[in-house]
N, C-alpha and C positions, 0 to 999 in steps of 0.2 A: 489278041487285039482285036480281032473282028467283033467278039463279044464286048469287049470293053468299049470300042467306038458306039457300038450299036446302043449300049446302055447311056454312056455319056449324052449320045443323040437324042434318046429318048426323054431323058430326064431334061434336056435342055427344051424340049417341043412341050412339056407340060406348063403351062400358064401358072403363075403365082396366086394364090388365093389373097385377095385383098380383105384386109380385115375390117375395114369401114367401106360401105358401097358409096361410090361418088355421088349419088342424090342426096345422102346425109349431110356431106359436107357443104352442097349447094343449097339445101334446106336449110340448114343451121346458118351458114353465111347470108342467106337471104333475109332470114327472120331476124338475125343479129341487125343487119343493115337496116331493117324497117324499124326495129325498135331504136336504133340510134337516131334515124331521121325524125322519129315522133318525139324524142327528147329534144333533139335540137329545135324542132318547131315549137314545141311548148316553150322553151326557153326564149326564142326570138319573141313568140307572142306575149309571155311574161313580161319581158324587158320591155317591149311596146307598150303594153298595158300600164306598167309603172311610169313610163315616161308620160304618157298621156294623162294618167292619173295626178300627176304633180304640175302640170302644164297649165298656167293659169289662162293662157289663151285659149284654151280649149274648154276648161273647165267653168269659166264665168259665163260663156253662153248657155253651157248645159244649165247651170245654176238658175238662170233667168226663167226657164221654162218650167221649175219647179217653184221658185220664189221670185215674183216679178221685182225688176228696179228699172230705172231710167237710167243711172249712172252708176257705175262701180262706186260702193262705199269706201271711202278714202282711207278710212280708220280699218277697216277688216280684211284681213289676210285670208284668201282661200288656200288651204295648205293641201288638199286632198279630195279627190272626187272619184267615184266609182259607180258604175251602172250595171252590175251584175245583179239580176232579180229585182232589186230596189235601187232607186238612184239615192245615193248618199255623199254629203259633202260635209267636210270637216273645216271649220272657219276658226279664226283666232281675233279678238279686239285685243289688241296689247294695251291700249289705253285703259280700257275698263277690265283687264285681266280676267276676260270671260272667253272661255271654250265653247264652241257650238258645234253641234252634230245635227243636221237636218237631214230627215230620211222621207222619202215618198215611196211607199210600199205599192205592190201591184194590187189592181182591184179584187183580186181574187182573196186578198187578205182581208177584206172588209169585216168579215165574219167573226174573225177572231181578233180584230184589232182593239176592241175595248178593253182587253186583257191587258194593254199595255199601260192603260190609266187606271187600272184596278191594283189598290194598295195592297189587297188580300191576295192577289194571285201569286202563285208558288211556282218557280222555276224548277226544272230538275236538278236536283244537287245544290239548289241556291246560287247558281251561277247567273249573274245578272240581277240578282235580285236586289232592290233598292231598301235601304235602311232607314228606318224611321220614317215612313212614307207618311205625307199629308196631302189628303185630297183637298181641292178647292177649285175656285173659279176666278178667273181674271178677264180684264176686257183687253183686247188686242184690235187696234185701229177700228173702233166702234163695235166690236162683236164680243160677246162673253162667251168664253171657250173654258173647257175643263183644262185643269193642271193637276201635276202631280210633283210635290216637293219632296226631297230627300237629303239625308246628310252624307251619304257616299253609296257605293254599289259594291256588292260582294263579287270577288273575294277580295276586295281593297282592304288592307289593314286599317285598324281604327283610326291610326295616327295619319294616315295617307288619305289621297281621293281629294274630297271636297264637296261643299253644299252644291245643291244642283235643283234643276227644275224640268219638268217634262211638259211640253205643252201641246195640245191637240189643235193642230192648224188646218185640220180637214176641210172645214166649212161645207160647202155644196160640191166640192170635187168628189170625183168617182174614186179616186185612189186616196187613201188615207195618208195623213202627213203630219210628223211630229218635228217639234224642234227640242232639242234639249240643250240647257245650257249649265255649264259647270265652271265651279270657280276653285282656285288652287286651296289646298288643305288648310284647315284652321280659321278660314273665314267665315263671317255669319252668312245666313240664308240670302238667296236672291230675291229681291222685292219686285213688286209689280213695275215699279217707276223704270228699274234696270232693264227690265224685259222690253218695255214700251222703247227706251231708249236704243236699245240694240237693234230692234226692228223698224225704227224710224228710217232709215234709207230705202226699205223695202215696201212694195205694194203688196202686201200679204194677201190680198183677199181676189186680187186681178188674176184672171185665169189666162192661160196662153191660147 
């Protein structure tokens, strides 16, 4: 009995080996918690960014800094605005059936900006390549500027997309600026008079 008692007592005093150290669980838990917090922060930030991007009360003042106007054009809807890297705005003129994309690029893009107006410039894999490009010049509020007309943009199918025109609105600004007008598929090219009518509510060459 004495030997048995001693054996049981000795066995009870030996601590059990833990298969996984405690610090592993704490480290994993802390790391997972950190990642979860990062994901939550990104979701909140993304949701806020989307809400602000489609909020006209926030985007119209931003647009005025890129394309000046005295009063909001009544017939033009500002659908989306974004200011990550470049200031980009998407507008829609329902009466004229024109969709517009206005982009003001950072000044660091000035060296490569001419490629946007080059009909022969080829993009990787053809993504974003304009189809049947036609270079030209047009007069915008008294100033002659380069333009590039096209029938569609790759990878749009041949029976989709629509005629478009890309206009260089940089002028004397330090930051390059383009306006691209698109019409629904199956419609003829966008004429100079239509560009003039779309831009009539704006003071194109006024700088902030």
